Residue, then its C-alpha position, 0 to 999 in steps of 0.5 A: m454902646e461900643t466905642a473904639i476904646n472898648k470894642s473887642i474882636v470877637i470870633e466864633d469858635h464852635n458856637w462859642l464867642t471868644v474875646k480875642e483881644t481888645h483895641i486899647w493896646a493897639n490904639f495906644m501904640a497907634i498914638l505913639d507911632r503918630q508921634a514919631e515925627h516929634k521924637t526930638i521934641w519928646f526927647l527934649f521934653s523928657l530931659i527938661f521935665q526930669g531935670v526940673l522935677f526929678l533931679p532935685i528929688p534925691a536932695v529933698l528926700m535925703y535932707y528932709y526925709n532921711a532917705s538912703i543914698i541909693v536914691l541919688p544913683i537911681t535918679f541920676g542913672l535914669y536921667l543918663s539912661n534917658i539921654i542914651v535912649g534919646m540919642g541912641g537912635y531908639g524908636i519913639r515907643v522906647v523914648i516915650g516908654f522909658f520916660m514913663f518908666t522913669a516918671l513911675v520910678n521917681l514918683s514911687m521913690l517919693a511915695i515910699y519915703i514920704l508916706 
């Protein structure tokens, strides 16, 4: 059963079927492009989300898990970079992509020091 998620474009080349590309990436980019009118909301959501959940991470990691001081400039630098991305006129793909990158880095730091 083919759905929009796993359907592939197949071309015939000298009687061989070749899978050219999948629609997963194209569907993901279409979802991001549909959020273009909500760019300000995504920017504010990312700032609040990071301010509440990710900015306290260095204090917790350094106090309870004896982490190095490098987690503080990484977390704060990513927060300030997110402000620059949101206010700098970048597109919605960059705003949401950078938010996901920031979340990945912060969760990775948590996993490294806690585990």
